Every structure is written in structure tokens, then in C-alpha cells.
N, C-alpha and C positions, 0 to 999 in steps of 0.2 A: 337092429335096423337103424337106430339112432346113430351108432358108431359108423355104420356104412355111409350114411348121408354126410357125416362130418368128414370122413376120409374123401368122399367123392367131391366135396367142395374144394379140395386141394388139386383135383384133376381138372375139372371143367367149371365148377360152381353150379349152383342151381337156384331157381327162383322160389321164393317163399310166398310172396303175396304181391298182387298188382292193385294199384289204386288209380282212380281218375281224379285229376285236380283241375278246377277251372282256371287256376293261375299258372300251373306248371305242366299241364297235360298228363301223360302217362308217367306214373312213378312206380318203381318196382323195388321191392326188398329182395336182395340176393344174399346167399351165403357163399363167400369166396375166401379161399385159404383159411377156413375155419372161423371166419367172423362175418357178421352181418354188415352189408353195405346198402346204401340207398342210391339208386340211379334214376335219372330221367331217361327220355328216349335215346339221347345221344351223349349224355355226360354223367360223370360221377358226382353226386351231390354230397356224400359223406362217407368217410372211412375207407376209401380206396386211394386213387391217385390224388384226390383233393387232400386227403389226410397227409400223405407223404410230402406234398408241396408245402403245406403250412409247417410241418415238422422241420423241414430243411430251412425254411425261411426264418423261423423262430430261433433255430439253433445258430444260424449265421449271425443273428443279432444278440446271441447269448441271453435270450429272454429268461432262461431258467436261472440265471444269476442276478436278475434284476429285482428290484423291490416293487412288485406289481400289486397294488392294493385293490384297484378297480379296473376291470376290463369290460369293453363293449364289443359285442359281436353282432354286426349288422348282416343278417342272413344266417341265423343260428342253425338252420337245418335240423338235424337230429343229434347234434352235440359233438361233432368231430373236433372242432377247435377247442371247445370246453374240455374234452377228454385230454387233449394235448397239454393244456395249461394245468389242469387239476390232477389228473391221474399220472401222466407221463413226466411232467416237469415238477410235480408236487408243489405248485404255487397255491398258497392259501389266499386266493384273491376272490373278491366279490365280482360276480359276472352278471351283466345285463345282456340278455339275449333277445334280439328282435327277429321274429319270424312271422311274416304276414299270412302265410298259407295255412289254413286250419287243417288241411289234410296232412301236411308235413308234421304239424304239431301232434296230430293223432298218431301218425306212424312213430314219431319219436317216443311218445309215451308207451305205446304198445310193444314195440320191438327193440327199442334202444334205452329204455328206462331213464329217460331224461330227468325224471324227478330225483334221481340219485345224486345229482350235482349239489354240492354244498354252497350256500350263500349265492344261489343263482335264481334270477328272476327272468322267466321267459315271457315276453310280452307279444301278443298278437296285434301288431300295428304296422302300417306302412312305414318303411324305414325313413323316407323323406319327412313324413309328418312327425315321426319321433325326433329326428335330428333338429327340426325346426323349433320344437318345443322343449327340448331337453335343457336343463340348467346344470347338470352335473359335469364333472371333469373326470377323465380317465387316463391312466398311464399307458394303456394299450388299447388300440382300436383295430379290430379285424373286419374287413369288408368282403363279403362273399355273396354278392347279390346277383343271382343268375335266373334266367328263364331258359332252361335247357342250355344251349351253348352261348347265349347272348346275355350280356349285361344290359339291362333296360336302359334306354337312352337317357332318362332323367338322372341316372346315377353316373353317367360319363360326362357330366357338365361341371364346369368350374364352379358354378354357383353351389352345387351340392358339396363339392370338395371343400370349399371355404366354410360352409356350415359345419361340416364334420371336424375340420381343423380347430374350430373354436371350442370343441369339446376335448381337445387333446392337451394334457398337462405339459408344462415345461419339462423338457427332456423325455417326453413320452414318445411312443412309436406307433405309427399307423401302417397296417398291411392291407393292401388293396389287391385282391385277386381278380385277374381278367384273362381273357383268351383272345388271341388274334389268329384265326384259323383260315381266313380267306382275305381277299383284297379289301372288301368293305370293312371288316372288323380290324384289319391291320391299319388301314388309313385312319379309322376312327381313333385307335389307340395312339397312333403317331401324333394326331392333332391334339389329343388330350395331354400327352407327354410334353408337347411343345409349350403348353400353357404353364407348365411347372417352372420353366426357366423365367418366364415373365413374372411369376409370383415369388421368385427368389427362394424356392424351397430346397431344403437339404434332402435329397432323395437318392435311392439306389434302385435301379430297375433290374430285377432278377429274372432270368429265363429258365424255365423248367419244361422238359419234354418237348422242346422246339416251339410249341405254340402257346404255352401257358406262362403268363407273366405275373409277378408279384411286385407291385410298386410299394417300396418301403420308404416312408417319409419319417424323418426324425426331427423332432422339435428342438434342434440344436444348430450350430453354425453350418454353413452350406458346404456340401460336396456333391459331386454328380458322377456316377459311374454306370456302365452297362456291364453287368456281371453274368456270364453264361454259367449257371450253377449246375445244370444237369442236362 
């Protein structure tokens, strides 16, 4: 019977468990294509399309060939980005993972074995509060802060970005995942991107699956491109 369900996951996928979160609404663990994924009502939170997006963005920057000693993941989820860094790219890096939702942390421990990551500290704290008080520096920062399809407004502000950039080492890279799926979210992203020119930032805006964007900021001299990656 176990083999039947594993094979069935490659056909349609099936739900394993459903949780209710005060912060993220309905969260559901599915098995799709032989692996467990975490979804909100309308979006993938870990190990499906989100996973592929960060895989492609990291590979574009050749992260696997860089000397990454310390990484910060704002919006740790159940470990999708950490899996790419440690398991797939074999980076022996120390990871600080910020995940505010206790339900997601529970799901991560129960279904995704988040305790398996080496040198990884998962902290349950609001990302803004953490950034405001953090004194460390990181070679890589990944931002994946969502409430279903929306990046909460406080994280799409220049004030937040400036605070995050203070944590980025010289020659480090920041990857900011966001979605523009309707008029409101598209205008908000456009306004946010327009501020980057005013800040003289070296950035690359990557487009995945038509509506998913990754803003890659490098702490190096300026260049600006729009790259349709998928």
C-alpha cells in the first residue's frame, strides 16, 4: 500500500495533513512527485515551484562555487532553501533561519526533519525585529516572506531593505523572492524596484513562471538587467 501511494503521488499527488495557522491560514502537506511539499491555500511554501525558483536563481549566480560561510534565510519555511544550500550544493555553511509561524516550525520538525540541517539555528521571531537587532554579517541572504500570495507590506519597504543590506558582507548576495500576479501587486513591485536605482544598488531582476520574481542584489559595483529566466 505504501508503494501505491508513492506511485500515486507522481500522477496527481495527495494530501497528507492539514493545519490551521493564525498567521498563514490553511497550510497543507502534500506528497507530489514522490516528495513532501508544503502549500498554503494558493501558493507553494516549500519544495515545489518555490524550490525550483531558488535552485535556478542560485545556479545563475554560481552560489555552489562561492565561499559561503554564513547564510541568513528570512522565511525559513520547512527548509527548502537550506536543502538547496547544504544537500544539493554541498555548502558547509552556517545557517540562521528565521520563521515566525509556530505552526510552520511544527510542520517542519514533524514532516521535513528540519533538525537534520548542520550548523543551523532556526529562530521563531518576526523577521523585521530580527533584522533590526542582528549584529552579524552574512555572505548570502535569502528572503522568502509570504502570507499566501502576498509579501507583507512591511517587507516591501525601502526601510526594511536598507536594514537587511547592512547585514550583507562585501561581495555577498541577497535573493528576494516576490510575486506580481495582479495589478496591485505589480504596481507595488514596480514602485519597490524604482527605489533601487535611487539607492545605486547592483541588482538583477529575474523572472520565473511569468509572475514570480527574484531580486538578486550583489554587494559589488553596479549593473542593472531584466532577465527572463523561465
